[in-house]
N, C-alpha and C positions, 0 to 999 in steps of 0.2 A: 547443327553445325551447317547442313545443306543450304539452309535459308540465308545464312551470313555471307557466303562467298560472293554473290553479285554485288555486295556492296563494295568489295575490295577487288575488283576486276581491273585488268590493265588495258591501256588503250594503244593501238597500233599507229605508228607515224603515218603509215599508208596502207592500202589494201593489199599491196604485193609483198609487204615485209613478212616473213616467216621467222619464227625463232625455234632453234633446236631445243628440245626437252621442255620448254615452257609455253609451247604455242596455244595450247589450251586454256591458259590464263588470260588470254587476251580476248576481248568480246567485240569491240568497235574500233573504228579509227577517229582520229582527231580532226576537228573542222579547222584547219589551219587558216582558210580563207577568212572566216569569222573572226578568228583571233586577230589577224593582220589587219582587217578592216576596222576593228575597235582598239588596236594597240594604244593609240594616242590617248584615248578615253580610258583604258585600263591604267595606263601609266599616271594619268592626271588623279584617278582616284587613289592609287598606292602613294603618291606624292602628297596628297591631301591627309591621308591618314598618318603618313609619318609626320607631317607638319603640325598635325594636331587640329586642323581646321574641320575635319570630320572624324567621328569616332568610328571604329570598326563595328561596334554593337548597333549604331544608328545606321549605318551602311547596310548591314545584314538585315535589319528590320524592314528598310526601304525595299530592299531586294525581295525580301519575304513577303511583303504586302503588295508588291506590284505583279502585274500579270507575268507568268511564265513566258510570254512572248517578247518580253523586253529583250532586245537584241544585246544590249550591254550585259545584262544579267547571263545570258546564254554565253556570251563571249567569255565572262569570268568563269562560268562552269567549264568550258572548255579548256582554259588555261589551268583551272584546278586538276582537271584530268591529266594534262601533261606533267604537273608537278607531283602529282600523287603517283602516277606511273614511274617517273623518274626515281622518285625516294623509294618506291617498292623493289625497283630493280636493283637499286645500290643496296638496299637491305638483303635481298635474295643473295648477291654476290659478295657480301661482307660478312664474315663469321664474327669479326670484331664488333661491327655494329648491331647484329643480331644479339650478341651476348651483352652489349651495354644496354639496349633497349629491353631485353628480358628483365635483366637485374634491376633496373629502373621502374619498369612495370610491376615486378614483384613486390618492391619495396613500398610503391604507392598503393598497390592492392592490399597488401598486408596492413598498411596504416589506415586505409579506409574500409577494411573488412569486406573487400570484394572477392568473390569466388574466384576460382581458376578456370571457370568455364565461360569466360566472356567469349563473345563472337569473334573478337580479333585474335585472342590467344589461341582459340581452337584453329582458325584458319592459319595463323602463323606456323602453329606445330605441325600442319599438314604438309607443309612444303618441304621437300627434300633438301638436305644439305650437302650439295655438290660443289665443285670448285667453279670459279668463274668462267674457266674455258667452256664448261658444259652448256654455259648460256649464249655462246657466240650466235651472231646473226648469220643466216643463210639466206640466199636468193634464189 
């Protein structure tokens, strides 16, 4: 289980932001300047996928085959950190969302024959289930 936790870390909006009770889950900060600089290109990629002029698998192959120094790739990674962090924070704060995802995951795992010891399942079960107010931001 310890090896899987870094894959699901959260990212701070800035270095000065601290969170009560969950601060240890955050590892790094988001590079907002990189996202802002490439925002128009990121939106063009999203619109191209939506319009069907480029498929998301093709885009992923192109990103995967290009150098990790590609600035648009890095900007997309940063934006992904923001989206993932926002989702995980919503997941932590919503009992209903956790129950829905757990039920769906269990159904899919039983259908596919997966074990209950997947990395995501172990990590999610390790998070305490407190009320939303326990995760309020402090400065």
